[in-house]
N, C-alpha and C positions, 0 to 999 in steps of 0.2 A: 588508608586514603590520605592524601595530603590536603590540608585544610588552609583556607585563606584567613587572614586576620581582618576584622571589621574596623571600619574607619570611625573614629570617635568624633563627636560633635565639637568638642572643645578644640581639637586639633584643626578641624575644618575651619572654624572661625579664625584661627590664627593664620591659616593659609590664605583665607579670603582677604585678609588685610595685607598680605604679602603676595600679590598675584604674580608669581613667578612661573606659572604654567604658560604654555605657548598660546599666543593669540595671533591669528592671521587677519589683521585688521582690513587689509585690502579686500579680502574675500568676505569679510564680516563673519568670520568663523572663530570660535574659541576651541582650542585643542587641549585635550588632557591625555597624557600618556600613561599606559599601564604595562607592566612587565612582570612575569613570574618572579624575576629577580629584584623587583622593586621593594618598597617598604611601606608600612602603614602610615608613617609620618612624613611621607614625601610631599613635594609640592605639586606633582603632576606634570612637571616639565619633561622634555625629552631626555634631559640628563638626570632627572630625579623623578622617575616614574613611580606611580602607586603600584601596589601589588595585587589588587583585586578589582574586578569590574564593578562590584557593588560599591566600593569606595569611590570609584570614578563617577558612577551614577549619582551618588550623593553629592559629590562636589559639583558636578555639572548642573544639577537641579538648583543648588544654592546660588551658583554663579549666574544662572540664567535669569534669576529673579532681579538681580541688580543690573545685569547687562544682557537684555533680551536679544541675543543674536544666536545664529545657528551654533550647535555644539557638536564636536567630534570627539569620540573616545577612541584613541588609537592604540591597538593592541600590538605590542612587540612580540617577536617570535618566542614560542614556547608553549607549554601545556598548562592550562588553567583548570585545576581539579575542582570539581563541584561536589559537595556533599549535601547540597540542598538545591532547590530550584532557584535559578537566577531570575529575579522578578523585575520586569519593566512594566509597572502597574500604576495607572493613573490614581492619584490620591494616596499612594503608599510609598513608592520609590521614585515616582516621576509625576510632578505636578505642573510642569511647564508646558506651554503650547509651542515653544520654538522647535524648529526641526532638529532632530537628534540623529546622528549616525554613529554606530559602533562598527569599527572597521579594522581589519588587519593592516598594519602599517606597510605601505608599499607592497613588495612581493614576499614579505615575511609570512611564515606559517604559524598561525595562532590556532590552537586546538582547545576546545572546551571538552573536558573529559569527565565522564560520569563513573569512573572506576578507579582502579589502582594499577600502577605499573610495578611488576614484581621485581624486586632486587635479585640479581643472579645468585647471591649466596643463599636465598631461600629455596632454591631448587636442590633437593637432596635425594639420595637413594631411598628406596622404600624401606621403612623400618619395621613395619608390621609383617612378621613372617607368615602369619595365618592368611592375611590378605594377599600377600605376594604369591602364595601357593595357588591362589585362584586365577592368577593371570596365565595367559597362554605361555607355554614354555619358551616359544620362539620370541616372545615379546618381553618377557619378564625383566631381562637385564637392561632394557631400554626405557622402562617406565620410571618416572620421577614423581616425587611428592612435594606438595607445597602446604605448609601449615597456614591455614587461613587466619588462625589466631595470631601467629607471628607477623602475618601480613596486615594485621589490623582490620580484618574483615569479620564481622560478627554475624551478619545476616546472609545466610546461604540461599535464601529464597525457598520456594516450594514448587515442586512439579505440580502442574494442574492440567485439567482437560482443556483442549483447544480445538478449534476447527469450525466448520459450518454451523452458524447460528449459535455458537457458544459466545459468552461474553469475552471481550478482549481484556487482557490484563498484562501487567509487566511480566517479563520472562523471569525465570529462575537465574541463579548465578551462571554466567557464561564465561568461557575463556577464549581469548583471541591470541593466536600465535603468529608472530610476524605479520600482524595486522589483518590476519584472516580468521574467520570464525572457526572455533573448534567444533567438535561433534560429540554430543553425549554418546558414550560408547554403545554401539548398536550392532545388531545382526539381522539380516545380512548387511554388509557395508554398502552395497548398492542394490537397488531394486527391492522387491517384496516377495512374500511367500503366500501362495494362494490359500484361501479358505476352502477346505475340501468339502466339508458337510457341516450343516448347522444343527446342533443338538438342542439349543435353546436360544431364541433370538434375544432373550432378555426383555426387559420393559422397553417400550418405545416412546420416549418423551414427545416426539413429534406429533403423536396422535393422542396426547393427553394422559398417557400412563405415567403416574407419579410414584410407582412402587419402588423405583430405583433398584431394580434387579439386574444384575449383570448377565452377560450372555455366555454361551458355551459352544465351541466349535472344534472340529478336527482339522488337522493340517497334514500335508504329505509327510510320510515318515522320514525323520532325520535325527541323527544322534546329537545334534548341536545343543538343544535345550537341556540335555542331561548334564551339561557342565555347569548350569546356572544354579548356584547354591542357595540363593534367596530370591526366587522369582516374584515373591510378594512385593518387592520393592521395584520391580521392573514395570514398564509400561509398553503398550503397543499403540501404533498409529497406522493409519491407512485410509482407504476408501472402503468402509465396511459394508455399505449397501449401495449407494449411488455414486457415480463417478464425478458428481459436482459437489460432493459433501465429504470432506475429509473429517476425521475424528481421531480422538485419542482416549484410551481407557487404561486404568491401572489393572495389573494382573492380580488375580486371586490365587491361582494355582496352575501348575502344568502337570498333567499326567503324561510323563515321557514314555510310558509303556504303550498307552492307547493313543498317544499323539493328540491329546485334548487340552485346549486352553480354556480356562474360565476367567472371566473378568470380574473385578469388584464392583464396577459401575457400568451402567448401560451405555450403549451407543445411541446417538440422537435418532437414527432411523432403524435401530436394531442391526443385527448381523445377517448377512446373506451370502450366497455362493452362486456359482454358475456364470459369473461375468469375469472378464479378465482383470478388471480393476479391483475386484473384491479380494483384497489381500492385505497383508500386515507386515510390519517389521517391529522388532523389539528393541528397546533402548533403556538406558540407565543400568547397564550391566558391566561390572568391573571385569568380568571374564572376557569381554569382547573388545578390550583395548588392544588393537593390533595395527593401527595406522597412525602416522603422525597427526597430532591435533585431537585425537580422541581422548576423552577425559571422563572421570567419574568423581563425584563428591560424596564422601562419607559424612553425612550430616551429623552423626553423633560425635565423631572425633574431630569434626571440622578440618578434615584433611582432603586435599584435592590430589588426584592421581592423573597423570597424563603422559602421553608419549611425545616428546619433543622431536622436531625434525633434526636432520643431521646438522643443518646450519641454523642455529637458534639465535635470533637477534633480539626478540622482545616478547614478553608474556604480559598480557593485560587481562584483568578480571573485572567484569561489570559489577557495579554496586548500586548506583542510584536508581530508584524505582519511580520517583516523581518526574515530571517533565524537566529536561535540562534548563529550559527557559520558558517563562510564561510572560506573554504580552497581552495586557488587558486594558481596555478603555482608552488606549492611546491613539495618537494620530501623528502622521509625518515623522515616523521613526524608521530608520533603515539599518539593516544588518548587512555587512558586505565582507565577502572573502574570508569567512570564518569556518573552521571545521568543527563539526559536532560528532563525537565518537564515543564508543564504549559505554553504553548505558543500558539498563534493563527496560526502561520505559520509552517514551517518545522524545523526540528532539525538541520541538517547539510547540507549545500550546498557545493558540491565538483566540481572543474572544473580544467582541465589541471594538474592533480596531478599524481605523480609517486611514487609508493611504500609507499603510505599512508596506515596506519593500524588503524582501529577502533576496539578496543579489549575490551571485557567485559563491554561495556557500556549499559545503560538502557535508553530507550526512551519511555515516556508515557505521556498521557494527552496533546497531540499536536493537533492543528486544521487541520494540513495537514499530510504529510508523515514524517518519521523519518530521512531518508538519501536520498539525491537526487544527482545523479552524472550527471554532464554536464549541458549544456545550456537548458533553457526552451524556451517557445514562449510567448512573450507578446502579448495578443490579441488586435486587432484593436478596437474591441467592446467587453467590458467585459461581455456582455450577449450572445455573439455568438462564435461558434467554428470555424468560417471562418477566415482564414488568420492569420496574425500576423508576428512578426519579432523575430529572435533569441535574447535572453536576458539572462543575468546571474542572479542567485539567485531567479529564479522564475520557476514555472511549467507551469501555464497558459494553452495554447492549445497544449501542447506537445504530448498528446496521439493522437489527431486527426492529428497533423502535421506530426508525424512519419508515420501514416497511409497513408497520401497523398504524403509525400516526403520520400520514403523508403530508400534512401541512405544518409539521413541527418546525418552528423557527429556532435554529441553533445559535442565533445571535453571533454570527460569524463576522459581521461588519461589512464594510463596503470599500471598493477601490483598492484592495490589497493585492500586491503582486509578488509572485515567486518566479524569479528569472535567473537564467544562467547557472542553475544549481545542478549538482550531481547527487543522486541518492542511490545507495546500493547496500546490500547485505543487511537489510532490515528484516525484522521478524514477522511483521503483519501489515505489509503494504507500504506505500510511499507517502503520498499527499492526500489528505482528506479535506476537500475544499467544499465550502458552502457559501451562502450569502443570497440575499433577496427574499421576497415574501411571496409564498405561493397563493395567498388569498388575494393580494392586490396585484400580483405579477410585477411588482416593483423589482428591477434587477439589482443584483448584488455587485455587478461589475468587478468581481474578483477574477484573477487570471493566473494561469501557470504558463510561462512562455520560455522557450529555449532551454529546456531542462533535459537531463538524462536520468531516467528512472529505470533501474534494472536490478535483477537478483533481489527482489523485494519480498519474497515469501519463504524465508528460511524455516520458519516455525509453522505458521498457519498457511495452509496451501490453497484454500478456495475462498473466493469473494473477499480477499484482502488485496485490492487492486493497486496497481502502480499509482493511479489517480482515481479517487472517488469524487464525483461531482454531483452536488445536490443543490436544491434551492431554485433560483431563477436567474437567468441572464448572466452566467459566468462563462469563462472561456479557457480552453486548453489549446495551445498552439505551438508549433515548431518543437515538439518534444520527441525524443526517442524513448520508447517504452518497450522493454524486451526482457527475455529470460525469466519466465515464470511458468509454473505448472498450470496456472489458471488465468483469470481475466486480467486484462491490461487496464481498461477504463470501464468503470461501473457508474452508470448514470441514473439519477432520479431528478425529476423536476422539469422545468419548462425553459424554452428559449435559450438553451445553451449552445455554444458554438465550439465544435471540435474540428480544427483545421490545421493543415500542414504538419501532421504528425506521422512519424515512422513507427509503426507497431509491428513487431516481429518476434518470432520464437516465443509465442504465448500459447496457453492451453496445451502445453507439451505432455502433460500427464492426464488431464481431466477428460471427462466425457460429458457431452451435452452442455457445452459452455462456449461463450463467445469472447473474442478478444476485446470487443466493445459490446457491453451488455446493458439492456434496460427492458422493463416489462411490467405487466400486471397492473397497469393504471392508465385507463383511456384518457385521463385528463392531463397526462404529462405530454404536452404537445409543443410544437414550435422549435424542436431541436434540429440543428443542421450539422451534417457531417460532410465536409468537403476538403479536397486537396490533401488527402491522406494516402499513405502507402501501407497497405496491409499485406504482409508476405510471410511465408514460412510459419503458418499458423497450424497448431495441432500436432498430434502424434499418432498413436495407433487407434484412437477412438473418434467418435463423431464430434466435430467441433465446427465453429463458425467464426467468420471474421466479424460480422455485425449480427447480433442476435436480438431481434425484436420479439421478445418472449411473451407468450400468453396474452394476446390481445393488445400489444403495444401499438401505438398509433402516432401518426403525424410527424415522422422524421423525414427530412429531405436528405438524400444521399446522392451527391453529384460530384463529378470531377475527381474521383478517387481511382487508384490503381489497386487491383487485387491480384496477387501472384502467389500461387500455391497457398491459397487463403483458407485452409481448413477443408472440411468436407463440403461445406456450403459457404459461399461468400456472403450472401445476404439472406438471412433466415427470418421469414415473417410468420410468426406463430398465431395466425387467426386474426391479426389486427387489420387496420385500415388506414388509408391516406399516407402510406409510406411510398415515397417516390424515388425511384432509381433512374437516373439519367446522366448521360455523358461520362460514364465510367468505362474503365478498361479492365476486363477479366482475362486472366491468363493462367493456364494449367491448374484449374480447380475443378473438382468433380462436378459440382453444380454451381452455376452462377447465382441461382436463387432457389428459394423454397417457399411454398405457400401452402397453408392448410386451413381447415375450418374447425379447429379443435373446440371452439366455443359451442359447436353444435353437438359435440359428443363428449369425450372424456373430461373436458374442462368446462362443461356447461354450468357447473355449480357456481362459477364466478358471476354468472348473470342472474342468479336467483334473487327474488325479492329480499331486501335487507342483506344481500350478499356483498362480497368484496367490492365489486364495481360500483354498486349503488352507494355504498359507504364513501368511496373515494370521490365519486362525482358530486355527491351532496356536500362533502367536506369543503369543496371549493365553490359551492353555489354555481354550478355549471350552467344554469339557465339565465344567469344574470351577468352583467358587466363586472369585471373586464373579460371573463371567459367567453361570454356569448358574442362579444365584439371581436376579440382577437381570433377566436376559433368558431366561426358561424355554424359549422356542421355539428359541433359538440352539443348545442342546446337541444337538438332533436335526436340525440343518440338513441334513446329508447324507442322512438317511433321509426327508426331507420333500420329495422332488422339487425340488431347489434351482433347476433351470432354469425352473420355472414361477413367474410372478409370483402371489403369494398374499396374502390378507388386506389388500390395499390397499382402503381404503374412501373413499367420497365421499358424505357424508350431511349433511343439514340445511344446505345451502348455498343462498345466494341468487344467481341468475344473471340479469343485466340486459344485454340486447342482446349476447348471446354468439352468435357465428356457429354454433358447434357445441360441445356440452358436452364431449365427449371424443373424442380421436383414438386409435383402437385398439379391440380386441375388448371388448365390454361385459362378458364374463364375467371378464376380468382386473381390471376396476375397476367393480364393480357400481354402477350409477346408481340409487340408491334413490328411492322415491316421496316421501320426505320432503324432497327438494330442491324449490326453486320457481324456475321460469323465467318471465321476462316480457320483453316488448319495450318496455314503457313505464316511466315513473317509478314505482317501487313505493312512493313516499312518503318520499323523501329530504327533508331539511330544505331543501336548495337544490341541485337536480340541476345547474343551469346553472353555479353557482359551485363545484361539486365538493365541497359539504358533504354527504358521504354518511352522515351520521347519520340514523337512521330516526326519523321523527316518531311521536308517540303514535298518530296515525290511520293509520299505515302498514298496508297489507294483509298485510305479512309476518308480523306477530304472529299472525294467524289462519292463514295458509298454512303457517307453520312453527311450530307450538306449541312454546314453550320456547326460541325463538331468543334468543340473548343480544345485547344492544347492544354494538357495538364502540366502544371509547373513542377515537374519532378525535382529539379535542382533546388527549388525553394523549400522542399519538404524536409522536415526533421531538424535535429539539433544543429546549430551553426556555430562552431567554435570561434569563427572570426567575428561573431556578433557579441562576444563577451565584452562587458564593460571594462574600461581601463582600470587597473588596480589603483585604488585611492591611496593617498598618503603624501 
């Protein structure tokens, strides 16, 4: 890895006495330039730039004390290699209260890089004849090796279990070829292999079994595993029991005669068969390198083997495991037009920030998420989702912890914005946003606006959403969220606003999952979902556009368009006060679903001292502010909580819907003011999916007062990008 030199205090004092860096007095801005080709003893001017952002921060902080005007750190084009977290931390690297902007200069491309770019001369033919003999004959001559030692990379990382309810952790060493993620050599290259029969489910951690016993199952007869010389180093991943819970386990052995796989470690829900998603694929197998970009790391020899494409332009290897940037305790700081790429961990960690703006940045090829707001949970056991302690700059057990500690304040800060950004090829989700106080219902006023978040679950497949929104009073607007095997937006908390978003091609592999998901807490009220376009949701299994799971309550859903929106567009699992009005439903099997699960298989949630009682009492639900903002909540227990109530479905347009609602009509009254039709009701262009209603549409007469849905305002708007600074 290339390392920057750090700025000395003595040199800084000399430069402060000779202020040759750029000042734009008319704008009241002091500018400091940085370039990878700069020097440690530079003045910071455009012609004499510094060589590290850390040095520029140090200079900016010192200058601002003597001349308290806005500061700009301007990054010239090039790659800034990080071998540690770049800190913008109040009291440590930034003590000033003046506005600070770190921005790529004009339209130049400034890349913060958490890895190493491999010199072409380090790519060599395979020298280990024994290992070469394990490669497929047709691939052998094309495979190349890279000595990680010669590349200056000493930490290869470690493969670990990942998936539903597992702690999140930095990825192992990854390779990126021509800026695209490589693949740990796997079989099959696409798809999975069904679990045929289960001989031993193994221990089941989900139900408290701590014996840590692996499972054993058979698979359909195939000769392929007989080629694998060291299966004990291989792993399998897949949906081993439920279609909403991906998992991974290291292999113990394979009986290729009887077609039996044994795992060293258990799966979270155990192993099962008989469902189309109960299947696996194997990886970390040198014998399976047969496609460009596939790779294998020999940890002992510190040698990486991979197959390059015919046209190889660049090879990158991720190294950094801590966040690329940490922003803590600061206010009025902006990051603009910067690329974050090639790292094993997260892009930016934010905590206790106010008025921080991340604008026009790109996050790609990261092992974890792009942006993480607030504290995470350091697990007590890196293999378990149980327990842990709040910690900075980590994610860990945060998803499970928030589920169990529903009022946990992650100290994410207020009025922070993420705008005009693109996030893709991340390992475990996109943006993890929080803010606000669930005890006082004080809003966080944090927001994600006009962003593209896609292809965000390369490694962890379920409940690692494009955007996770928690806390109180935060907003997601004008975003495109797409291309993921599971959930797009995952919601906890109160009074959030989800509007003008384009959510599509989500839940493509999963079963029993929603593109927008929330549930299991009747105190999470006041959320609004409006002006969104849900389309092309789901794959072969049961999926939903909006999933009000297990008693979820109090969401308003209006002025949205649902087209081919999963099996069910709006799925209400036993909850109440969910309102669907003025929506358009097109070509979806069921527009809605309603059930009374809290009277039967989910009734344990209502038991004395059970889950719901704990969550209601945690927010003092009978007292202000909850009793004031949500009057029905104070009498929750006296109002027959097992019965779904006050869910309404009114003034909606339904076009070519197979069945309006799944479930008893008395639980979700289908009022006469809805309008069903099997023909084009007067869309501007039905064939081209322009679902705006023309002036001559019959809907205006069939549903008096129906509101036009602002389709053209929905989603990411490239024309709204801020002008490049500089």
